[in-house]
C-alpha positions as CSV (number, residue, x, y, z in Angstrom):
1,X,-0.1,-0.2,0.0
2,X,2.8,2.4,0.8
3,X,4.8,1.8,-2.1
4,X,1.2,2.1,-4.2
5,X,0.6,5.5,-2.5
6,X,5.0,6.6,-3.2
7,X,4.2,5.7,-6.7
8,X,1.0,7.5,-7.2
9,X,2.6,10.7,-5.2
10,X,5.2,10.7,-7.7
11,X,3.0,10.5,-10.9
12,X,1.2,13.4,-9.6
13,X,3.6,15.2,-9.0
14,X,4.9,14.5,-12.3
15,X,1.4,15.4,-13.6
16,X,1.6,18.7,-12.4
17,X,5.1,19.8,-13.5
18,X,3.8,18.8,-16.9
19,X,0.9,21.1,-16.5
20,X,2.8,23.7,-15.1
21,X,5.7,23.3,-18.2
22,X,2.7,23.3,-21.0
23,X,1.2,26.4,-19.2
24,X,4.4,28.2,-19.2
25,X,5.1,27.4,-23.0
26,X,1.6,27.9,-24.1
27,X,1.9,31.6,-22.5
28,X,5.6,32.2,-24.0
29,X,3.8,31.3,-27.5
30,X,0.6,33.4,-27.1
31,X,2.7,36.5,-25.8
32,X,5.2,36.6,-28.3
33,X,6.3,40.0,-29.9
34,X,8.5,41.0,-32.8
35,X,10.9,44.0,-31.9
36,X,10.3,46.8,-34.7
37,X,13.1,47.3,-36.8
38,X,15.2,44.5,-35.7
39,X,12.5,41.6,-36.1
40,X,13.5,40.1,-33.0
41,X,10.8,38.1,-31.2
42,X,10.4,38.6,-27.5
43,X,8.9,37.4,-24.5
44,X,5.7,40.3,-23.5
45,X,3.6,39.0,-20.7
46,X,3.0,42.9,-18.8
47,X,0.9,45.2,-21.2
48,X,2.0,48.7,-21.4
49,X,-0.9,50.1,-19.6
50,X,0.2,48.5,-16.8
51,X,4.3,48.8,-17.1
52,X,4.3,52.3,-18.0
53,X,2.4,53.9,-14.8
54,X,4.9,51.9,-12.7
55,X,7.7,53.3,-14.7
56,X,6.6,56.9,-14.3
57,X,6.5,56.4,-10.5
58,X,9.8,55.1,-10.6
59,X,11.2,58.2,-12.7
60,X,9.8,60.4,-10.6
61,X,11.2,59.4,-7.1
62,X,14.9,59.3,-9.3
63,X,14.1,62.9,-10.2
64,X,13.0,64.2,-6.9
65,X,15.8,62.4,-4.7
66,X,18.4,63.7,-7.3
67,X,19.4,67.5,-8.3
68,X,17.8,68.3,-11.8
69,X,19.5,70.7,-13.6
70,X,17.7,70.3,-17.2
71,X,17.0,74.4,-17.1
72,X,21.0,74.8,-17.5
73,X,22.6,74.7,-21.1
74,X,23.7,71.2,-20.9
75,X,20.2,70.2,-19.6
76,X,18.2,72.2,-22.5
77,X,20.5,70.6,-25.4
78,X,19.7,67.1,-23.6
79,X,15.9,67.8,-24.3
80,X,16.6,69.3,-28.0
81,X,18.3,65.9,-28.7
82,X,15.9,64.0,-27.2
83,X,12.7,65.7,-28.9
84,X,14.3,65.5,-32.1
85,X,14.8,61.7,-32.2
86,X,11.7,60.8,-30.6
87,X,9.9,62.7,-33.2
88,X,11.7,61.0,-35.6
89,X,11.1,57.7,-34.4
90,X,7.6,58.4,-34.1
91,X,7.1,59.3,-37.9
92,X,9.0,56.2,-38.6
93,X,6.8,53.9,-36.5
94,X,3.9,55.5,-37.9
95,X,4.8,54.8,-41.4
96,X,6.1,51.6,-40.9
97,X,2.7,50.0,-39.3
98,X,4.5,50.1,-35.4
99,X,1.9,52.9,-34.1
100,X,0.3,50.9,-31.4
101,X,3.6,50.0,-30.0
102,X,3.8,53.7,-28.9
103,X,0.7,54.2,-27.7
104,X,0.7,55.9,-24.1
105,X,4.7,57.1,-24.6
106,X,5.1,60.2,-22.5
107,X,8.3,61.4,-23.7
108,X,10.5,63.2,-21.1
109,X,14.1,64.1,-21.0
110,X,15.9,65.5,-17.9
111,X,19.7,66.0,-16.8
112,X,21.1,65.2,-13.7
113,X,23.6,66.5,-11.8
114,X,26.0,63.6,-10.8
115,X,29.4,63.0,-12.1
116,X,28.6,59.1,-13.0
117,X,29.4,58.2,-16.7
118,X,25.8,56.6,-17.2
119,X,22.0,57.4,-18.7
120,X,19.3,55.1,-19.2
121,X,15.5,55.0,-19.9
122,X,12.7,53.5,-18.4
123,X,9.3,52.2,-20.2
124,X,7.3,54.5,-21.7
125,X,10.0,57.5,-22.8
126,X,11.4,58.7,-19.7
127,X,14.9,59.4,-20.1
128,X,17.3,60.8,-17.8
129,X,21.3,61.7,-18.4
130,X,23.9,62.2,-15.9
131,X,26.2,65.1,-16.0
132,X,29.6,63.0,-15.9
133,X,28.7,61.4,-19.8
134,X,28.0,65.0,-21.1
135,X,32.2,65.4,-21.4
136,X,32.5,61.9,-23.3
137,X,29.8,63.0,-25.3
138,X,31.6,66.0,-26.7
139,X,29.0,67.5,-28.2
140,X,25.2,67.1,-30.0
141,X,25.9,64.3,-31.9
142,X,27.7,62.4,-29.2
143,X,24.4,63.2,-27.2
144,X,22.3,61.8,-30.0
145,X,24.6,58.6,-29.8
146,X,23.9,58.2,-26.6
147,X,19.9,59.5,-27.0
148,X,19.3,57.1,-30.0
149,X,20.4,53.8,-28.1
150,X,18.5,55.0,-24.5
151,X,15.2,55.7,-27.3
152,X,16.0,52.6,-28.9
153,X,15.6,50.3,-25.5
154,X,12.1,52.1,-25.1
155,X,10.8,51.6,-28.7
156,X,12.1,47.5,-28.3
157,X,10.4,47.3,-25.1
158,X,13.6,46.1,-23.0
159,X,12.5,46.6,-19.8
160,X,8.7,45.0,-20.2
161,X,10.9,41.9,-22.0
162,X,13.0,41.8,-19.0
163,X,10.5,42.0,-16.3
164,X,8.2,39.0,-18.3
165,X,11.5,36.9,-18.1
166,X,11.7,37.6,-14.4
167,X,8.1,36.8,-13.7
168,X,8.4,33.7,-15.7
169,X,11.5,32.7,-14.2
170,X,10.2,33.1,-11.0
171,X,7.3,31.0,-11.5
172,X,4.8,34.2,-11.6
173,X,2.2,33.7,-14.3
174,X,-0.5,36.1,-15.7
175,X,-0.4,39.6,-15.7
176,X,2.0,42.2,-13.6
177,X,-1.1,42.9,-11.5
178,X,-1.8,39.7,-10.8
179,X,2.0,39.1,-9.9
180,X,1.8,41.5,-7.5
181,X,-1.0,39.7,-5.8
182,X,0.8,36.6,-5.9
183,X,4.2,38.2,-4.2
184,X,4.7,41.8,-4.0
185,X,8.3,42.1,-2.8
186,X,9.2,40.3,-5.4
187,X,7.4,41.4,-8.3
188,X,8.7,45.0,-7.0
189,X,12.1,43.8,-7.2
190,X,11.7,41.9,-10.7
191,X,10.3,45.5,-11.9
192,X,13.9,47.3,-10.5
193,X,15.8,45.2,-12.1
194,X,14.1,45.3,-15.6
195,X,14.3,48.9,-15.3
196,X,17.8,49.2,-14.2
197,X,18.2,51.7,-11.8
198,X,20.2,51.8,-9.1
199,X,22.1,49.0,-9.3
200,X,22.9,45.6,-11.3
201,X,20.4,45.1,-13.8
202,X,20.0,41.3,-13.0
203,X,19.8,38.6,-16.0
204,X,22.9,39.7,-17.8
205,X,23.0,37.6,-21.0
206,X,19.9,39.3,-21.7
207,X,21.2,42.7,-20.7
208,X,24.1,42.7,-23.4
209,X,21.7,41.3,-26.3
210,X,19.5,44.2,-25.7
211,X,22.7,46.4,-25.5
212,X,24.0,45.4,-28.9
213,X,20.2,45.4,-30.2
214,X,19.7,49.3,-28.6
215,X,23.0,50.3,-30.9
216,X,21.8,48.6,-33.7
217,X,18.4,50.7,-33.5
218,X,20.0,53.5,-31.8
219,X,22.4,54.3,-34.7
220,X,19.4,54.0,-37.3
221,X,17.1,56.6,-34.9
222,X,19.8,58.7,-34.5
223,X,20.6,58.5,-38.3
224,X,16.3,59.3,-39.1
225,X,16.9,62.1,-37.3
226,X,19.5,63.8,-39.0
227,X,22.1,63.3,-36.8
228,X,25.3,61.5,-39.0
229,X,25.6,57.7,-37.2
230,X,29.6,57.8,-38.2
231,X,30.1,59.8,-34.7
232,X,28.7,56.5,-32.8
233,X,32.2,54.5,-33.0
234,X,34.2,57.6,-32.1
235,X,32.0,58.1,-29.5
236,X,32.4,54.6,-28.1
237,X,36.2,55.0,-28.2
238,X,36.4,57.6,-26.0
239,X,33.9,55.8,-23.8
240,X,36.8,52.8,-23.6
241,X,39.4,55.8,-22.6
242,X,37.0,56.7,-19.6
243,X,37.4,53.5,-18.3
244,X,40.9,52.8,-18.9
245,X,42.9,52.4,-15.5
246,X,40.3,51.8,-13.7
247,X,36.7,50.4,-13.1
248,X,34.4,50.7,-16.5
249,X,31.9,53.6,-16.6
250,X,28.5,52.4,-15.2
251,X,27.4,53.1,-18.7
252,X,29.6,50.0,-19.2
253,X,29.6,48.1,-16.2
254,X,27.1,45.3,-17.6
255,X,27.7,46.0,-21.4
256,X,29.1,44.6,-24.2
257,X,32.9,46.0,-24.6
258,X,33.5,49.5,-26.8
259,X,35.3,47.1,-29.3
260,X,32.7,44.9,-30.0
261,X,30.0,47.9,-30.0
262,X,32.2,49.4,-32.8
263,X,32.6,46.7,-34.9
264,X,29.0,45.9,-34.8
265,X,28.1,49.6,-35.5
266,X,30.7,49.3,-38.4
267,X,28.7,46.6,-39.6
268,X,25.0,48.4,-39.4
269,X,26.9,51.3,-40.8
270,X,25.8,51.0,-44.5
271,X,22.1,50.9,-43.4
272,X,22.3,53.7,-41.1
273,X,23.8,55.8,-43.5
274,X,20.6,55.4,-45.9
275,X,18.5,56.8,-43.3
276,X,20.8,59.2,-43.1
277,X,20.5,60.4,-46.4
278,X,16.7,59.9,-46.5
279,X,16.7,62.7,-43.4
280,X,18.5,65.2,-45.7
281,X,15.8,65.1,-48.7
């Protein structure tokens, strides 16, 4: 009898595991989306209607905790470049059938006074630059390299994909609201890791993949906005020098190395130059 019960329990556990597997597999298939322009398939468990409000709250927290100097000369340059690239990207998205992917975006660009070489973008178009990266950018075109990259993170929904992956890996199935009900602390931590603000991004294999994709899209985006994409490799050369002899800048801490990025950018350059030439017509 004990043997029978043991076998029954074992079979039941196996059956439960199979059911969970097929449910998860079904969710992955059903929740598959494509990244605009690159065409890469990605997991999308979290709807933007849920994701954006959470991102906006976190963005406001960062602004309140930091020293915002967007009204400065450099800050206004960041805003100028951001608006120019966002406008060009929105035009491209609408012209190519991706209008749904930018619904609900509320673009915002700010410069924070802090000597760290970094910039980031939260889902929904909330961008922050730190003063430490401005000298590496050198000028408007350099800011456009970084801005194109950060806008690409938002357009490619990398934050949502990271959060979706984190939820799946931790067995949190369903919507973000449902996950919050299942385990609010874990869901909050996954969200902060997905947004990549204030510490290690987590899931570094995803992060590096996303960074290279953001480089590719960002190069095209700056070109669409009329910025010469050929300045991008030089920017990454300066970024490499900024990290020589010590710890790498925060902008490189979990990212692919500058040499690899430069090689990939040069491969992408012919396509970006076509966009750049079109922007001049």
